[in-house]
Structure formats: C-alpha cells, structure tokens
C-alpha positions as CSV (number, residue, x, y, z in Angstrom):
1,M,0.0,0.0,0.0
2,R,1.2,3.5,-0.8
3,N,2.0,6.1,1.8
4,R,-0.9,8.5,2.1
5,T,-1.2,11.9,3.7
6,Q,-4.9,11.9,4.2
7,P,-7.4,9.0,4.7
8,H,-9.2,7.8,1.6
9,D,-10.5,4.5,0.1
10,L,-8.2,1.8,-1.0
11,T,-8.5,1.2,-4.8
12,V,-9.5,-2.1,-6.2
13,Y,-9.3,-3.6,-9.7
14,V,-11.4,-6.7,-10.4
15,L,-10.2,-9.2,-13.0
16,E,-12.7,-12.0,-13.5
17,H,-13.7,-13.7,-16.8
18,A,-17.0,-15.2,-15.4
19,S,-19.6,-12.5,-15.4
20,P,-21.8,-13.9,-12.6
21,I,-18.8,-14.2,-10.3
22,R,-17.5,-10.7,-11.2
23,I,-20.9,-9.3,-10.4
24,R,-21.0,-11.1,-7.0
25,Q,-17.5,-9.8,-6.2
26,L,-18.5,-6.2,-7.1
27,R,-21.6,-6.5,-4.9
28,M,-19.4,-7.7,-2.0
29,L,-16.9,-4.9,-2.5
30,K,-19.8,-2.4,-2.2
31,T,-20.3,-3.7,1.4
32,V,-16.7,-3.0,2.4
33,A,-16.2,0.4,3.8
34,G,-12.8,2.0,2.8
35,M,-12.6,0.4,-0.7
36,Q,-13.4,1.8,-4.1
37,V,-13.5,-0.2,-7.3
38,V,-11.6,1.7,-10.0
39,G,-11.9,-0.8,-12.8
40,T,-12.9,-4.2,-14.0
41,G,-11.7,-6.5,-16.7
42,T,-11.8,-10.1,-17.9
43,D,-8.2,-10.8,-18.9
44,P,-4.9,-9.8,-17.1
45,D,-3.0,-9.6,-20.3
46,S,-5.3,-7.2,-22.2
47,D,-6.2,-5.2,-19.0
48,L,-2.6,-4.8,-17.9
49,P,-2.1,-1.3,-19.4
50,A,-5.2,0.0,-17.6
51,I,-4.1,-1.7,-14.3
52,E,-0.6,-0.3,-14.6
53,A,-2.0,3.2,-15.2
54,L,-4.4,3.0,-12.2
55,R,-1.9,1.3,-9.9
56,P,-4.7,0.0,-7.6
57,D,-4.0,-0.9,-4.0
58,I,-5.6,-4.3,-4.5
59,V,-6.1,-6.5,-7.6
60,L,-8.6,-9.4,-7.4
61,V,-7.7,-11.8,-10.1
62,G,-9.8,-14.8,-11.0
63,Q,-7.6,-17.7,-11.9
64,R,-8.2,-19.5,-15.2
65,T,-6.5,-22.6,-16.5
66,G,-3.2,-22.4,-18.4
67,Q,-1.6,-19.0,-18.0
68,S,-3.0,-18.2,-14.5
69,L,0.2,-18.5,-12.5
70,R,2.2,-16.6,-15.2
71,Q,-0.4,-13.8,-15.0
72,V,-0.1,-13.7,-11.2
73,R,3.7,-13.4,-11.5
74,L,3.3,-10.7,-14.1
75,L,0.9,-8.7,-12.0
76,T,3.1,-8.9,-8.9
77,A,6.1,-7.9,-10.9
78,K,4.4,-4.9,-12.5
79,L,2.6,-3.8,-9.4
80,P,4.9,-4.6,-6.4
81,E,3.0,-2.3,-4.1
82,S,-0.4,-3.8,-4.8
83,I,-2.0,-6.6,-2.9
84,V,-2.8,-9.4,-5.3
85,I,-5.7,-11.6,-4.2
86,V,-6.0,-14.8,-6.4
87,L,-9.4,-16.4,-6.6
88,T,-9.2,-20.0,-7.8
89,N,-11.7,-22.7,-8.8
90,S,-9.9,-25.0,-6.4
91,G,-9.0,-24.3,-2.8
92,F,-6.7,-27.4,-2.6
93,S,-3.5,-26.7,-0.7
94,L,-1.3,-27.4,-3.7
95,M,-3.0,-24.8,-5.8
96,R,-3.0,-22.3,-2.9
97,R,0.7,-22.8,-2.3
98,A,1.4,-22.4,-6.1
99,C,-0.6,-19.1,-6.2
100,L,1.2,-17.8,-3.2
101,R,4.6,-18.8,-4.6
102,A,3.7,-17.0,-7.8
103,G,3.4,-13.8,-5.8
104,G,-0.2,-13.7,-4.7
105,S,-0.8,-12.1,-1.3
106,Y,-3.9,-14.2,-0.6
107,C,-5.6,-17.1,-2.3
108,F,-9.2,-18.2,-2.0
109,D,-11.6,-20.6,-3.7
110,K,-13.8,-18.2,-5.5
111,T,-17.0,-20.1,-4.8
112,L,-16.4,-21.9,-1.5
113,E,-14.4,-19.3,0.4
114,V,-16.5,-16.2,-0.2
115,D,-16.9,-15.4,3.5
116,E,-13.1,-15.8,4.0
117,L,-12.5,-13.4,1.1
118,H,-14.9,-10.9,2.6
119,S,-13.2,-11.1,6.0
120,A,-9.8,-10.6,4.4
121,L,-11.1,-7.5,2.5
122,L,-12.5,-6.1,5.7
123,E,-9.2,-6.6,7.5
124,I,-7.2,-5.0,4.6
125,A,-9.6,-2.1,4.5
126,S,-9.2,-1.6,8.3
127,M,-5.4,-1.7,8.0
128,G,-5.4,0.6,5.0
129,Q,-7.5,3.2,6.9
130,R,-5.3,3.1,9.9
131,S,-2.1,3.4,7.9
132,S,-3.4,6.3,5.8
133,G,-4.0,8.7,8.6
134,P,-2.0,12.0,9.0
C-alpha cells in the first residue's frame, strides 16, 4: 500500500472472466467500507495497461487454467505495491501454495471461500484506513 497523507479509500481492480462471479465480487466490495472499485476486466494480459495506469492498491484476479500463475507473476512484478488476491476454482492446498509462490498475497476458492475473502477484505480495509492517517 502506498503512503498517504490523508485518509481515503483503497482502490480495487477486479479481473474475473466469469460475469456472474464478477458481479458477485462487485456487490461484495460495495459492502466493504474503505474500498473503491476503480476498474474491472476479464483478462490480465489485455487489461494490464489500464491496471498499470491506475496502480490499484488491490487486484482481485480470478484464476483460469493455463496461464494463470504466469499472470499472477506478471501482476506482482508490474505492481509490487499492490495486494494481489488470487481467486481459484480449487482451494486445494497445492493450488493455494502455487498461487502464493507465484506472488499472490492471498488465495481463496472463488465459490467456496466467499466469507473468508470478505473477512480478508474487511481486514485489509481496516489496516489501510489506519495506515493512511496523517
């Protein structure tokens, strides 16, 4: 997170290819005080220029098969100050460890760990608001 001189919302960019899941994530983010969605997209590769320009505090990235871990590595390399939260289709420990090794700050199953994701977002927002004071 960046140093701030006055309190304001943490910025979030949502990358999710599945529209119903992206809509659910956006609804959830509306319930988290201290966070503001600054953009959405469906593909880390094509959305990377916008993400780099916005430099969000948090990137929620839905994992897809194939290039997913490469995309997590790319996002963390291009946005070292951002928190990258990987949302997978599988919460198995091997997948979770692979996502974290690739640079993800957090990893959740996007359908089974919605409450855990929400709790983590609340905690991040709380820490962001405390650290952004004068």
